[in-house]
C-alpha positions in Angstrom: 0.1 -25.8 0.1 -2.7 -27.8 1.6 -2.0 -27.2 5.2 -3.1 -24.9 8.0 0.1 -22.8 7.6 -0.5 -22.6 3.8 -3.8 -20.8 4.4 -3.0 -18.8 7.5 0.2 -17.3 6.1 -1.4 -15.6 3.0 -4.5 -14.7 5.0 -2.5 -13.0 7.6 -0.5 -11.1 5.0 -3.8 -9.9 3.4 -5.1 -8.8 6.8 -1.9 -6.8 7.6 -2.0 -5.1 4.2 -5.7 -4.2 4.5 -5.4 -3.0 8.1 -2.4 -0.8 7.2 -4.4 0.7 4.3 -7.4 1.3 6.6 -5.2 3.2 9.0 -3.5 5.2 6.2 -6.6 6.2 4.2 -8.6 7.2 7.3 -5.7 9.1 8.7 -5.3 11.0 5.4 -9.1 11.7 5.3 -9.3 13.1 8.8 -6.1 15.1 8.4 -7.3 16.7 5.2 -10.4 17.9 7.1 -8.3 19.7 9.7 -5.7 21.1 7.2 -8.3 21.9 4.6 -6.3 20.1 1.9 -8.0 18.2 -0.9 -8.5 14.5 0.0 -7.6 12.0 -2.6 -7.2 8.2 -2.6 -4.2 6.3 -4.0 -3.3 2.7 -4.5 -0.5 2.9 -2.0 -0.1 5.0 1.1 2.9 6.4 3.0 1.3 9.2 4.9 2.8 8.7 8.4 5.8 10.9 9.1 8.1 8.1 10.2 7.8 6.3 6.8 7.1 9.1 4.3 10.3 8.5 2.4 10.2 4.7 2.6 7.9 2.7 0.2 6.5 0.6 3.0 3.7 -1.1 0.9 6.0 -1.9 -2.0 8.6 -3.5 0.3 5.9 -5.3 2.3 4.4 -6.8 -0.9 7.7 -7.9 -2.3 9.0 -9.4 0.9 5.8 -11.1 1.8 5.5 -12.6 -1.7 9.1 -13.7 -1.6 8.5 -15.5 1.8 5.4 -17.2 0.3 7.3 -18.3 -2.8 10.2 -19.6 -0.6 7.8 -21.6 1.7 5.9 -23.1 -1.2 9.2 -24.0 -3.0 10.5 -25.6 0.2 7.3 -27.6 0.7 7.2 -28.8 -2.9 8.6 -32.4 -3.3 10.4 -33.4 -5.4 9.9 -30.3 -7.4 7.7 -27.2 -7.5 5.2 -28.5 -10.1 5.0 -32.0 -8.6 2.1 -30.8 -6.4 -0.3 -28.4 -8.3 -1.4 -26.8 -5.1 2.2 -25.6 -4.5 2.6 -24.3 -8.0 -0.8 -22.4 -7.9 0.1 -20.7 -4.6 3.6 -19.8 -6.0 1.9 -18.3 -9.0 -0.4 -16.3 -6.8 2.6 -14.9 -4.8 4.5 -14.1 -8.0 1.8 -11.7 -9.2 1.6 -9.9 -5.9 5.4 -9.6 -6.1 4.9 -7.9 -9.5 2.4 -5.5 -7.9 4.9 -4.6 -5.2 7.6 -4.1 -7.8 5.4 -1.6 -9.7 4.7 0.3 -6.5 8.4 0.5 -5.9 9.1 1.8 -9.4 6.4 4.5 -8.9 7.9 5.5 -5.5 11.3 5.9 -7.2 9.8 8.3 -9.8 10.1 5.9 -12.7 7.8 7.0 -15.6 4.9 4.6 -15.9 1.4 4.8 -17.3 -1.2 6.4 -15.0 -3.0 3.9 -12.7 -0.7 1.0 -13.6 -0.4 0.3 -9.9 -4.2 -0.3 -9.7 -4.0 -2.4 -12.9 -1.2 -4.6 -11.3 -3.3 -5.1 -8.2 -6.4 -6.0 -10.2 -4.3 -8.4 -12.2 -3.0 -10.1 -9.0 -6.4 -10.6 -7.6 -7.8 -11.8 -11.0 -5.0 -14.3 -11.3 -5.7 -15.6 -7.8 -9.4 -16.0 -8.7 -8.5 -17.8 -11.9 -6.3 -20.2 -9.9 -8.9 -20.9 -7.3 -11.5 -21.6 -9.9 -9.7 -24.8 -10.8 -8.5 -25.5 -7.2 -11.3 -27.7 -6.0 -11.9 -30.1 -8.8 -13.0 -33.5 -7.4 -13.0 -32.3 -3.8 -15.6 -32.6 -1.0 -18.6 -30.3 -0.8 -17.2 -28.4 2.2 -13.9 -27.8 0.5 -15.6 -26.6 -2.7 -17.9 -24.2 -0.8 -15.2 -22.5 1.3 -13.0 -22.0 -1.7 -16.0 -20.6 -3.7 -16.4 -18.0 -1.0 -12.8 -17.1 -1.4 -13.5 -16.5 -5.1 -16.5 -14.3 -4.3 -14.2 -12.0 -2.2 -11.6 -12.0 -5.0 -14.1 -11.0 -7.7 -15.4 -8.3 -5.3 -11.8 -7.1 -4.9 -11.3 -6.8 -8.6 -14.6 -5.0 -9.1 -13.9 -2.5 -6.3 -10.4 -1.7 -7.8 -12.1 -1.0 -11.1 -14.6 1.2 -9.3 -11.8 3.2 -7.7 -10.0 3.6 -11.0 -13.1 5.1 -12.6 -14.0 7.3 -9.7 -12.8 10.8 -8.9 -10.6 9.6 -6.1 -12.2 12.1 -3.7 -14.6 9.7 -1.9 -13.4 7.8 1.1 -16.1 5.1 0.9 -14.8 4.0 -2.5 -11.3 3.3 -1.1 -12.8 1.7 2.0 -14.9 -0.6 -0.2 -11.8 -2.0 -1.9 -10.0 -2.4 1.4 -13.0 -4.0 3.0 -13.1 -6.8 0.4 -9.3 -7.3 0.7 -9.6 -7.6 4.5 -12.6 -10.0 4.2 -10.6 -12.1 1.7 -7.7 -12.3 4.2 -9.9 -13.1 7.1 -11.7 -15.8 5.2 -8.4 -17.3 4.0 -7.5 -17.8 7.6 -10.9 -19.3 8.3 -10.6 -21.7 5.5 -7.3 -23.0 7.0 -9.0 -23.5 10.4 -12.0 -25.3 8.8 -10.1 -27.6 6.4 -7.0 -28.2 8.5 -8.0 -27.6 12.2 -5.3 -27.7 14.9 -4.8 -31.1 16.5 -6.8 -30.1 19.6 -9.9 -29.5 17.4 -12.1 -32.2 15.9 -12.0 -32.4 12.1 -15.0 -31.2 10.3 -17.2 -33.7 8.4 -16.7 -32.4 4.9 -19.8 -34.2 3.5 -22.3 -33.1 6.1 -24.8 -30.5 4.9 -25.0 -28.9 8.3 -21.3 -28.0 8.1 -21.9 -26.3 4.8 -24.5 -24.2 6.5 -22.2 -23.4 9.4 -19.5 -22.4 7.0 -21.9 -20.0 5.3 -22.8 -18.4 8.6 -19.1 -18.1 9.4 -18.5 -16.4 6.0 -21.2 -13.8 6.8 -20.1 -13.1 10.3 -16.5 -12.7 9.1 -17.8 -9.8 6.9 -19.4 -8.2 10.0 -16.2 -8.6 12.0 -14.3 -6.9 9.2 -16.7 -4.0 9.1 -16.6 -3.5 12.9 -12.8 -3.5 12.7 -12.7 -0.9 10.0 -15.1 1.3 11.9 -12.9 1.1 15.0 -9.9 2.1 13.0 -11.9 5.0 11.5 -12.9 6.3 14.9 -9.4 5.8 16.3 -7.8 7.9 13.5 -10.5 10.5 14.0 -9.3 10.8 17.6 -5.6 10.9 16.7 -6.0 13.6 14.1 -8.2 15.6 16.4 -5.4 15.6 18.9 -2.8 16.6 16.3 -5.0 19.2 14.6 -3.7 22.3 16.5 -0.1 21.6 15.4 -1.2 21.2 11.8 -3.3 24.4 11.9 -0.3 26.3 13.4 2.0 25.0 10.7 -0.5 26.0 8.0 -0.7 29.5 9.5 3.0 29.9 9.6 3.3 28.6 6.0 0.6 30.9 4.9 2.2 33.9 6.6 5.6 33.1 5.1 4.0 32.8 1.6 2.2 36.1 2.0 5.4 37.8 3.3 7.3 36.6 0.2 4.5 37.8 -2.0 4.6 41.3 -0.5 8.4 41.4 -1.0 8.0 40.3 -4.6 5.4 43.0 -5.2 7.6 45.7 -3.6 10.5 44.7 -5.8 8.3 44.9 -8.9 7.1 48.4 -7.9 10.7 49.7 -7.6 11.8 51.9 -10.6 14.4 50.3 -12.8 18.0 51.6 -12.2 19.9 52.3 -15.4 23.3 50.9 -15.7 25.7 53.8 -16.6 28.8 51.6 -16.8 28.4 51.1 -20.5 28.1 54.9 -21.2 31.2 55.6 -19.0 33.2 53.1 -21.0 32.2 54.9 -24.3 33.3 58.3 -22.9 
């Protein structure tokens, strides 16, 4: 909906999702270095011990999308399709609900085609870009520009998802590229709300003034820089956390390796023992 809340809500949800993924993928990367396990990226992450059995991302997507649909439906008067903005936002939330549903099916072990979770995510962002392409017809220059910037981040999200699908899933930077554009999209979504629908204490922007178009462009660029700094901070934070936990992981690996070797020795010893003939059958014959 065309309000401050209508832009801050989805923007905040995108930010929470991207920050969660940044924590998760960097944690997995640094942990793999200490445990010497192979690092690989995925569309969804549940690496933390307190949630390893709970599909956190799937639930978050579905609940967030449901809240968005409920808010848009409540704001629509007299019906959902009376205001095209409400119907477009509802459509956007519906496709992210679908992406969450597919994540949930995968977490439950439902047989689905490989990488369909990436496909669902790409479809959701592509649908959002398609909706916003017709979102600004007949609007002011400032309104058109800030929504064009939203579309730029959406197209970058789709491209980075395709890049990750086609990659070997062994490079951290590929996953971080996707997450970066999602976080940038969320941050700019919030910024659009503040620009177009500023709080009452702020002066409303002149949407026809060229200087404001230039200021909005500067804000878009600085938002990207802020996102990058945030992700670097999380990367360094997870590096410190995993460094502190590394001794316990190494000890667990040593114990696991020792137990595996012990079982292997027992197995070899059993194989080396001579076979004992069963005389019960011969006694029955006699």
